[in-house]
All heavy atoms as TSV, in Angstrom:
chain	resi	resn	atom	element	x	y	z
A	1	MET	N	N	8.323	-13.128	-12.238
A	1	MET	CA	C	8.685	-12.207	-11.162
A	1	MET	C	C	9.045	-13.044	-9.943
A	1	MET	O	O	8.265	-13.891	-9.523
A	1	MET	CB	C	7.501	-11.283	-10.861
A	1	MET	CG	C	7.759	-10.326	-9.736
A	1	MET	SD	S	6.384	-9.224	-9.352
A	1	MET	CE	C	6.413	-8.158	-10.754
A	2	ASN	N	N	10.215	-12.801	-9.386
A	2	ASN	CA	C	10.610	-13.551	-8.195
A	2	ASN	C	C	10.024	-12.915	-6.932
A	2	ASN	O	O	9.461	-11.815	-6.970
A	2	ASN	CB	C	12.130	-13.694	-8.106
A	2	ASN	CG	C	12.834	-12.366	-7.972
A	2	ASN	OD1	O	12.292	-11.431	-7.396
A	2	ASN	ND2	N	14.038	-12.276	-8.491
A	3	GLN	N	N	10.154	-13.622	-5.829
A	3	GLN	CA	C	9.540	-13.190	-4.569
A	3	GLN	C	C	10.093	-11.846	-4.090
A	3	GLN	O	O	9.347	-11.005	-3.600
A	3	GLN	CB	C	9.767	-14.261	-3.490
A	3	GLN	CG	C	8.998	-14.008	-2.211
A	3	GLN	CD	C	7.501	-14.111	-2.396
A	3	GLN	OE1	O	7.018	-14.922	-3.175
A	3	GLN	NE2	N	6.758	-13.293	-1.694
A	4	THR	N	N	11.390	-11.621	-4.277
A	4	THR	CA	C	12.004	-10.370	-3.816
A	4	THR	C	C	11.458	-9.171	-4.577
A	4	THR	O	O	11.094	-8.159	-3.964
A	4	THR	CB	C	13.531	-10.444	-3.983
A	4	THR	OG1	O	14.015	-11.579	-3.266
A	4	THR	CG2	C	14.197	-9.195	-3.453
A	5	SER	N	N	11.371	-9.271	-5.892
A	5	SER	CA	C	10.850	-8.136	-6.659
A	5	SER	C	C	9.361	-7.947	-6.401
A	5	SER	O	O	8.873	-6.819	-6.375
A	5	SER	CB	C	11.132	-8.311	-8.150
A	5	SER	OG	O	10.513	-9.453	-8.656
A	6	HIS	N	N	8.647	-9.036	-6.174
A	6	HIS	CA	C	7.218	-8.941	-5.852
A	6	HIS	C	C	7.023	-8.199	-4.533
A	6	HIS	O	O	6.199	-7.281	-4.440
A	6	HIS	CB	C	6.603	-10.337	-5.777
A	6	HIS	CG	C	5.163	-10.321	-5.426
A	6	HIS	ND1	N	4.730	-10.517	-4.136
A	6	HIS	CD2	C	4.048	-10.114	-6.176
A	6	HIS	CE1	C	3.410	-10.433	-4.103
A	6	HIS	NE2	N	2.976	-10.186	-5.329
A	7	ASN	N	N	7.791	-8.575	-3.522
A	7	ASN	CA	C	7.691	-7.909	-2.219
A	7	ASN	C	C	8.050	-6.432	-2.314
A	7	ASN	O	O	7.419	-5.591	-1.668
A	7	ASN	CB	C	8.592	-8.592	-1.192
A	7	ASN	CG	C	8.069	-9.953	-0.786
A	7	ASN	OD1	O	6.919	-10.290	-1.038
A	7	ASN	ND2	N	8.929	-10.746	-0.175
A	8	GLY	N	N	9.047	-6.108	-3.119
A	8	GLY	CA	C	9.428	-4.716	-3.309
A	8	GLY	C	C	8.320	-3.911	-3.952
A	8	GLY	O	O	8.039	-2.777	-3.557
A	9	LEU	N	N	7.660	-4.500	-4.942
A	9	LEU	CA	C	6.556	-3.833	-5.622
A	9	LEU	C	C	5.371	-3.629	-4.679
A	9	LEU	O	O	4.777	-2.557	-4.631
A	9	LEU	CB	C	6.130	-4.652	-6.844
A	9	LEU	CG	C	5.041	-4.061	-7.719
A	9	LEU	CD1	C	5.459	-2.705	-8.270
A	9	LEU	CD2	C	4.720	-5.013	-8.862
A	10	VAL	N	N	5.058	-4.638	-3.905
A	10	VAL	CA	C	3.956	-4.532	-2.938
A	10	VAL	C	C	4.254	-3.444	-1.910
A	10	VAL	O	O	3.389	-2.620	-1.593
A	10	VAL	CB	C	3.705	-5.898	-2.254
A	10	VAL	CG1	C	2.774	-5.750	-1.067
A	10	VAL	CG2	C	3.144	-6.893	-3.257
A	11	SER	N	N	5.478	-3.404	-1.414
A	11	SER	CA	C	5.863	-2.367	-0.443
A	11	SER	C	C	5.752	-0.983	-1.047
A	11	SER	O	O	5.278	-0.043	-0.399
A	11	SER	CB	C	7.295	-2.594	0.037
A	11	SER	OG	O	7.376	-3.786	0.763
A	12	PHE	N	N	6.176	-0.835	-2.298
A	12	PHE	CA	C	6.089	0.437	-2.987
A	12	PHE	C	C	4.632	0.899	-3.099
A	12	PHE	O	O	4.306	2.049	-2.794
A	12	PHE	CB	C	6.721	0.306	-4.382
A	12	PHE	CG	C	6.536	1.512	-5.242
A	12	PHE	CD1	C	7.252	2.670	-5.004
A	12	PHE	CD2	C	5.631	1.492	-6.306
A	12	PHE	CE1	C	7.074	3.792	-5.803
A	12	PHE	CE2	C	5.455	2.600	-7.106
A	12	PHE	CZ	C	6.177	3.746	-6.854
A	13	ILE	N	N	3.756	0.007	-3.506
A	13	ILE	CA	C	2.337	0.356	-3.655
A	13	ILE	C	C	1.737	0.763	-2.315
A	13	ILE	O	O	1.025	1.765	-2.221
A	13	ILE	CB	C	1.560	-0.818	-4.283
A	13	ILE	CG1	C	1.996	-0.996	-5.734
A	13	ILE	CG2	C	0.054	-0.598	-4.179
A	13	ILE	CD1	C	1.487	-2.256	-6.389
A	14	TRP	N	N	2.025	0.016	-1.250
A	14	TRP	CA	C	1.476	0.353	0.058
A	14	TRP	C	C	2.038	1.668	0.586
A	14	TRP	O	O	1.341	2.420	1.262
A	14	TRP	CB	C	1.714	-0.770	1.072
A	14	TRP	CG	C	0.689	-1.848	0.914
A	14	TRP	CD1	C	0.878	-3.078	0.383
A	14	TRP	CD2	C	-0.696	-1.783	1.284
A	14	TRP	NE1	N	-0.303	-3.773	0.383
A	14	TRP	CE2	C	-1.281	-3.004	0.936
A	14	TRP	CE3	C	-1.489	-0.795	1.865
A	14	TRP	CZ2	C	-2.635	-3.259	1.157
A	14	TRP	CZ3	C	-2.835	-1.067	2.083
A	14	TRP	CH2	C	-3.393	-2.282	1.729
A	15	ARG	N	N	3.322	1.957	0.277
A	15	ARG	CA	C	3.926	3.228	0.709
A	15	ARG	C	C	3.214	4.403	0.047
A	15	ARG	O	O	2.894	5.394	0.702
A	15	ARG	CB	C	5.413	3.223	0.350
A	15	ARG	CG	C	6.268	3.924	1.329
A	15	ARG	CD	C	7.767	3.771	1.119
A	15	ARG	NE	N	8.230	3.335	-0.191
A	15	ARG	CZ	C	8.731	2.127	-0.446
A	15	ARG	NH1	N	8.830	1.217	0.495
A	15	ARG	NH2	N	9.140	1.818	-1.660
A	16	ILE	N	N	2.952	4.292	-1.246
A	16	ILE	CA	C	2.230	5.352	-1.960
A	16	ILE	C	C	0.817	5.490	-1.400
A	16	ILE	O	O	0.332	6.604	-1.165
A	16	ILE	CB	C	2.172	5.055	-3.473
A	16	ILE	CG1	C	3.577	5.042	-4.071
A	16	ILE	CG2	C	1.281	6.057	-4.192
A	16	ILE	CD1	C	4.318	6.349	-3.977
A	17	ALA	N	N	0.149	4.376	-1.192
A	17	ALA	CA	C	-1.211	4.413	-0.639
A	17	ALA	C	C	-1.216	5.072	0.732
A	17	ALA	O	O	-2.093	5.876	1.041
A	17	ALA	CB	C	-1.786	3.002	-0.557
A	18	ASP	N	N	-0.231	4.748	1.544
A	18	ASP	CA	C	-0.157	5.330	2.890
A	18	ASP	C	C	0.002	6.841	2.818
A	18	ASP	O	O	-0.649	7.581	3.548
A	18	ASP	CB	C	1.012	4.698	3.655
A	18	ASP	CG	C	1.027	5.107	5.116
A	18	ASP	OD1	O	-0.051	5.079	5.738
A	18	ASP	OD2	O	2.107	5.449	5.621
A	19	GLU	N	N	0.844	7.306	1.913
A	19	GLU	CA	C	1.058	8.748	1.769
A	19	GLU	C	C	-0.186	9.459	1.235
A	19	GLU	O	O	-0.517	10.554	1.665
A	19	GLU	CB	C	2.230	9.005	0.838
A	19	GLU	CG	C	3.561	8.597	1.426
A	19	GLU	CD	C	4.706	8.710	0.434
A	19	GLU	OE1	O	4.505	9.281	-0.656
A	19	GLU	OE2	O	5.802	8.234	0.761
A	20	CYS	N	N	-0.881	8.835	0.305
A	20	CYS	CA	C	-2.033	9.478	-0.341
A	20	CYS	C	C	-3.311	9.381	0.479
A	20	CYS	O	O	-4.167	10.251	0.405
A	20	CYS	CB	C	-2.274	8.855	-1.706
A	20	CYS	SG	S	-0.944	9.148	-2.877
A	21	LEU	N	N	-3.461	8.298	1.228
A	21	LEU	CA	C	-4.726	8.037	1.907
A	21	LEU	C	C	-4.692	8.293	3.406
A	21	LEU	O	O	-5.702	8.106	4.076
A	21	LEU	CB	C	-5.138	6.578	1.671
A	21	LEU	CG	C	-5.298	6.161	0.216
A	21	LEU	CD1	C	-5.591	4.665	0.149
A	21	LEU	CD2	C	-6.381	6.946	-0.468
A	22	ARG	N	N	-3.557	8.729	3.911
A	22	ARG	CA	C	-3.371	8.844	5.361
A	22	ARG	C	C	-4.507	9.601	6.055
A	22	ARG	O	O	-5.073	9.138	7.024
A	22	ARG	CB	C	-2.047	9.528	5.667
A	22	ARG	CG	C	-1.837	9.709	7.151
A	22	ARG	CD	C	-0.455	10.172	7.449
A	22	ARG	NE	N	0.450	9.067	7.176
A	22	ARG	CZ	C	1.699	9.210	6.786
A	22	ARG	NH1	N	2.194	10.410	6.602
A	22	ARG	NH2	N	2.452	8.164	6.583
A	23	ASP	N	N	-4.883	10.773	5.578
A	23	ASP	CA	C	-5.902	11.574	6.248
A	23	ASP	C	C	-7.275	11.454	5.600
A	23	ASP	O	O	-8.234	12.057	6.061
A	23	ASP	CB	C	-5.479	13.044	6.258
A	23	ASP	CG	C	-4.228	13.259	7.088
A	23	ASP	OD1	O	-4.071	12.561	8.118
A	23	ASP	OD2	O	-3.407	14.111	6.715
A	24	VAL	N	N	-7.369	10.667	4.541
A	24	VAL	CA	C	-8.635	10.526	3.834
A	24	VAL	C	C	-9.448	9.357	4.389
A	24	VAL	O	O	-10.647	9.456	4.567
A	24	VAL	CB	C	-8.385	10.322	2.318
A	24	VAL	CG1	C	-9.681	10.127	1.570
A	24	VAL	CG2	C	-7.603	11.503	1.759
A	25	TYR	N	N	-8.758	8.257	4.699
A	25	TYR	CA	C	-9.427	7.056	5.203
A	25	TYR	C	C	-8.783	6.622	6.511
A	25	TYR	O	O	-7.607	6.869	6.752
A	25	TYR	CB	C	-9.304	5.900	4.201
A	25	TYR	CG	C	-10.038	6.147	2.914
A	25	TYR	CD1	C	-9.381	6.637	1.798
A	25	TYR	CD2	C	-11.399	5.902	2.823
A	25	TYR	CE1	C	-10.054	6.876	0.611
A	25	TYR	CE2	C	-12.086	6.134	1.648
A	25	TYR	CZ	C	-11.413	6.616	0.551
A	25	TYR	OH	O	-12.082	6.853	-0.611
A	26	VAL	N	N	-9.554	5.927	7.326
A	26	VAL	CA	C	-9.028	5.348	8.555
A	26	VAL	C	C	-8.015	4.278	8.163
A	26	VAL	O	O	-8.232	3.531	7.214
A	26	VAL	CB	C	-10.177	4.718	9.375
A	26	VAL	CG1	C	-9.654	4.034	10.616
A	26	VAL	CG2	C	-11.195	5.770	9.735
A	27	ARG	N	N	-6.900	4.201	8.884
A	27	ARG	CA	C	-5.814	3.286	8.525
A	27	ARG	C	C	-6.296	1.846	8.309
A	27	ARG	O	O	-5.857	1.175	7.398
A	27	ARG	CB	C	-4.724	3.323	9.590
A	27	ARG	CG	C	-3.494	2.554	9.189
A	27	ARG	CD	C	-2.358	2.852	10.174
A	27	ARG	NE	N	-1.144	2.188	9.817
A	27	ARG	CZ	C	-0.257	2.642	8.940
A	27	ARG	NH1	N	-0.466	3.780	8.329
A	27	ARG	NH2	N	0.836	1.972	8.675
A	28	GLY	N	N	-7.206	1.367	9.103
A	28	GLY	CA	C	-7.717	0.009	8.976
A	28	GLY	C	C	-8.543	-0.212	7.713
A	28	GLY	O	O	-8.788	-1.352	7.328
A	29	LYS	N	N	-8.967	0.849	7.049
A	29	LYS	CA	C	-9.788	0.733	5.858
A	29	LYS	C	C	-8.978	0.796	4.570
A	29	LYS	O	O	-9.518	0.652	3.480
A	29	LYS	CB	C	-10.847	1.844	5.818
A	29	LYS	CG	C	-11.846	1.763	6.947
A	29	LYS	CD	C	-12.685	0.531	6.809
A	29	LYS	CE	C	-13.730	0.472	7.906
A	29	LYS	NZ	N	-14.493	-0.746	7.855
A	30	TYR	N	N	-7.654	1.008	4.666
A	30	TYR	CA	C	-6.810	1.090	3.460
A	30	TYR	C	C	-7.002	-0.144	2.589
A	30	TYR	O	O	-7.107	-0.060	1.390
A	30	TYR	CB	C	-5.331	1.142	3.836
A	30	TYR	CG	C	-4.862	2.459	4.391
A	30	TYR	CD1	C	-5.700	3.540	4.545
A	30	TYR	CD2	C	-3.535	2.609	4.751
A	30	TYR	CE1	C	-5.244	4.730	5.049
A	30	TYR	CE2	C	-3.064	3.802	5.262
A	30	TYR	CZ	C	-3.922	4.851	5.421
A	30	TYR	OH	O	-3.475	6.020	5.908
A	31	ARG	N	N	-7.029	-1.304	3.210
A	31	ARG	CA	C	-7.137	-2.551	2.464
A	31	ARG	C	C	-8.433	-2.592	1.659
A	31	ARG	O	O	-8.453	-3.063	0.525
A	31	ARG	CB	C	-7.071	-3.726	3.437
A	31	ARG	CG	C	-6.345	-4.909	2.909
A	31	ARG	CD	C	-6.197	-5.977	3.968
A	31	ARG	NE	N	-5.013	-5.843	4.781
A	31	ARG	CZ	C	-3.811	-6.274	4.410
A	31	ARG	NH1	N	-3.673	-6.848	3.255
A	31	ARG	NH2	N	-2.784	-6.136	5.178
A	32	ASP	N	N	-9.510	-2.097	2.240
A	32	ASP	CA	C	-10.796	-2.060	1.527
A	32	ASP	C	C	-10.730	-1.134	0.318
A	32	ASP	O	O	-11.273	-1.442	-0.732
A	32	ASP	CB	C	-11.914	-1.590	2.466
A	32	ASP	CG	C	-12.167	-2.564	3.601
A	32	ASP	OD1	O	-11.782	-3.739	3.480
A	32	ASP	OD2	O	-12.757	-2.129	4.605
A	33	VAL	N	N	-10.041	-0.017	0.468
A	33	VAL	CA	C	-9.923	0.960	-0.620
A	33	VAL	C	C	-9.059	0.401	-1.738
A	33	VAL	O	O	-9.373	0.537	-2.908
A	33	VAL	CB	C	-9.337	2.292	-0.103
A	33	VAL	CG1	C	-9.057	3.242	-1.245
A	33	VAL	CG2	C	-10.275	2.918	0.911
A	34	MET	N	N	-7.946	-0.237	-1.357
A	34	MET	CA	C	-7.043	-0.793	-2.353
A	34	MET	C	C	-7.746	-1.886	-3.124
A	34	MET	O	O	-7.573	-2.060	-4.271
A	34	MET	CB	C	-5.789	-1.367	-1.704
A	34	MET	CG	C	-4.911	-0.318	-1.099
A	34	MET	SD	S	-4.155	0.754	-2.287
A	34	MET	CE	C	-2.917	-0.307	-2.969
């Protein structure tokens, strides 16, 4: 996997997490949940 596709995948995962966890967890705690 090259760096560009890796970055795209990471962005995709964080976008989904942001949409799903926005009102469930404090924004600073997303990393702990992930």
